[in-house]
N, C-alpha and C positions, 0 to 999 in steps of 0.2 A: 763568575759573571762578568760584563764589562762595568766599568764606573758608572758609566752613563745610565743604564739599564738599574742600576742601583739607586741612584741618587732620583732618577723619575718614579721609581718606585716608592721612595720613601717620602718624595715631595708631593708626589701624584700631578705632577705638570705633565698631564695627557698630550698637550699640543708639541712637547720635545717628542712624546713617543710616538705621535702621527709624522712627523720629521723624521725621524730614523726608519720607520716602516716606508715611507715614500720613497727614503733613498736605498733601501734594499726592502723588496717585499718578501724575501725568506726570512728576514733578521730574527722572526720569533722562534721558527722550524728548526735552527739548532738546537734550540735548547730539549725538543723531542727525541734528539739522535742521542742525545748523552744522558745513561742512568742518573739519578743520584747526585744531579747538578741544583744548586740554589736558583733558582729561577725566580723572575721579578713577581710572578705570582706569589710564590713563596714568601719572600720581601712583604710585599704589597698587604698580603693576610696577617703577617704575623704583626707588621706595626699598627694594623687597625686603629689608624687615629682619622678623626672626623675631619673633613675638608672643611673649606666656610661656609658651606650648604647644609653641614652637619650630617654628610653622609660618609660610610666607611667604603672600602673598594668593592665590595659585593655589591653595595647598594647602587655605586656609580656603573657598575657593569649592568645592572639591570635596568638603569635609568638611560643608558647608551643602545639597550638591546642587544649587549655581548652575551648572545645564548650560551656560545662555546664558553667563554669564559668563566662565565656562572657555573657551570656543570666542570670546570677545571676546578674552582673554588671548592666547590662539593666533594670533588675527589681527595683534594687534601685533607678536610675536614668537614663532616658534616652537619656539625655543631654551629656552621656559619650561619643557617639558615635564622639563626637564633639571637645573632649579633644585633644590637640596636644603635640605632642612628636617630638623626633628628625625632624629638617626642615620645620618643622609645618605640622607632615601628622597625621592625623586623624587617627583612625582605619579605617574606610571607605576606605580610601586612602590605607592603608595594604593589604585590602581584595583585592583591584582591582588590584595592584600589584601582589600577591602571586596567585591569583584566587577564584573565588565564589566556597570555599569547604564549605559544609553544609547548603550552601543556606543562609550562613551569610548575603550576601549584601542585599538579599530580608526583610530581618529582620531589618537590620540597617535602610533600607527607609523606612519600616512602623512605625519605632520607631521614625523615626525622620525624615521626609521626606526631611527638610531644609538641611541638613547635606549636601545633595548635592551641595551645594554653596560653602563650605569650599572651602580653598586653601592654597597652602604649601607656604613657604618662597619664592619660586620661582614664587608665583602666579598662579602655576597650580594646576588646576580644577581637578575633578572624570575622567572628559572626556580626558581632555590631557594624563592623567596617564593611561588611558586605551588604548588610540590612542599609547602611547608610547610602552606600554607593549604589543601590539597586542592583546589585550583582547576582543576579536570581539563578543562574549556572553555576556561580561558584557557591552559593550558599547551599545548592545542592550535592556539589561536591562534599563540603566540609562536614553537613548532615550525616552524610553514607560513611565518610571517616569516623565521626565521634559515634555513631552506633554500635562500632565495633570495641569502646572504650567505657573502663567501668565509671570514669566521670562525664561520662554522656550526658545526664540530666543537667548536672552542675555547671556543665559549660554552656548549655542552650539556655540556662536561666542566670549566668551571672549579669551582674548588674555592674554600668561603669560609675563615674566619678558621680554622675547625677540621677543614680539611681535607675538608670532607664536598661532594660534587657533588648536583646534583639527584636522581641515581638513590639515593644514600644517604639521603637523605631520602625520600623515596617509598618504598623498603623499611623504613624505619624506623617510617611509618606507616601499612604495609601497603596502599598504594593499588598495587593488581595491575594495574589497567588503564592507569595512568602509568607504571608499571614495561615495558610491553609497547610503549607508545610511546616511552618513553626509551631501551630498546635497540633499538626499529627505526629511530632517530634517533643512529645513531652514539656512543651511550653507551658509555664504556668501563668495561666490568664488572670489569676489574683495578684500576682506581683506589682506591687506600688513602687513607682519613682519617688525621689525626694519632695514632691508636689502632692505626694498621695494621691497621685494618679494612675490606675488599672492603664491597659493598652485601650481598653474601649474607654476611658477617660479620655485620653489623649486624640484618638479617633472623632469622639464629639468635640474636643476642643478646636481641633482643625476642621470641623463639618466634613470629611472625608465617608461620605454616607455607604462607599462600598464595606469599605472596611468596618464600618457600624454594621452593617448588616451580617457579614461574617462571623463578628466577635458575640452580637447577639445571640447568633444561635446557638452559639455554647455557654454563653452567660446571662442567664435570665435572671431578672432579681428574685430572689423568694425561691426558687428551685436550686439556684447556686448555694444559698445558704445550708437550705435543707441537705443537700449533698454533703458540703463541706462538714456540716452538725454529724450528720451519719459515719462520714469517714474518721471523725474524732472518736465517735463510738465505737467504732469497729474495730480501732487501735486499742481504746481503753478496755474493750472485753477480750480481747486478744491477747493482752499481755496478762490479764486477769484469770483467764483460762492456762496459758501458758505458765504460770505460777502455783497451779493446781489451788488457786484459790476460786473456787466456783462451786456457789450454793444454788443455784435454780434448777429447777425440777427439768427433768430431761424432755425435750420438744418443746421448750419456750423462748419466745424472742428473747433476743437481747435489746428489741425496743419496747418502749412503754406501748399502750393503748392507740394514743392517738397517734404519734410517729408511726407506728406499724399500720394504721390505717391510709394516713397520707402516702405513705408506700405502696400500700397493696392496691387501692382505688384506682389511680392512673397506670400501676402496670396491668391491673386485669381490663381495663377498658382498652389499651392498647394490644394486651392479648386477643381478645375475643373481636376486634374489629379487624385485625389481620386474621384470626381464625376464620371469620367470616369471607373476609374478601378472599381467601384461596380457596373456599368451597364455591364461591360464585366462579371463579376462575376455570374450575373443575370441568363445567357443562361444556363444552366442547369435546373434552377426553374421551375414549372408547368405554361402556359401560364398567366392564370388568375392572380395567384401571381406575378407573374414578370410583368404585365402591372400594378398594383396597387401600387406595391413599385416604378417604372419608374414614375408613376403621382407624388407621395410623393416626389418623388426627384427633379421633374422638380418644381413644387411647392416651396420646398425648394431652388433650385437654383435661381429663380425669388424673393424670398423673401432676399435671401442672396445679391442679385443684387441691388435691390430696396435699401436696407437700408444704402449700400456700397455709392451708387449714392446720398442720399438724406441729406449723412453728406459732402458729396464733396466740397471742400473750395471753387471753383471756376469753373466755365464754362468749362474751358480748361481741369480741372481733372475731370469732367462728362463728357466730350465728349469721353477722354480717356478710362473711365471705358464702356462707351456705346460702342465703338469700340471693345474692348476686349471681351466685352458680346457676341454681335454679332458674332464677326468672332468666336468664340469657338464652338456656336452651329450651326452657318450656314457650318461652316467646318466638 
């Protein structure tokens, strides 16, 4: 390789490279015509030094929009997607910040899937950056990729140095579609940052009404606490059953009487409202079809009632269930 190219590749003096290209437009083409030659790309990639702006060759190629050069770098070494530049940012982070031009994001993720786990010096992941820069299209691609991985939930709930998850950032920026996407992707709405704020708390702090409404829909004080308590009890009793230490009688609920009724009554009300709404909607249907569906619904209601009654923890709870059931149907 010509010494001038070697010098340019090592020093990253791109003004000299442009002068060479101006003098001979095909100067780089000659490297493609010879196999196993050390090209300027090899030298630049192997040097891997930061320039004054804290960028490496692949970062510079991205910044200048040289897609072909970026792809050549990846052909040489797919792990170049993970090299860090200023503030620990990788080429993947850069693409997320500026937008997914030329579908390079998909190219990077295909070449090196685990690059999605890389974080900056502030412990910000690809999801944090997408949420910060309001890149919904990018976040959708990242979520689709993560769903194929064992570490899916871990990455969705990763915290930055301030304890914020991507959900916190989306709530702060009032990105409602992002919030819905993250909540449907196992984002933990109970996670708190270093200021002890949940995503809902962050939204309230910034008076982001739309975000507050969305987060309130899945985070109702009291209901959330009961759900959390039930989840802990389920884990506790599942572990107990797995160990073979189960002294409870068959057909008894793992909940005590009060918790069971708190679970049962709202569930039963919702069931009955839905049941009668369906019956009302059946009126325009043909008589034969309507009768068939009504019989199936009645059978379903009886099965629901019997199942709940069977796991009732006490006779008192059973009587409450039976009275509710009888009242609803007699009424």
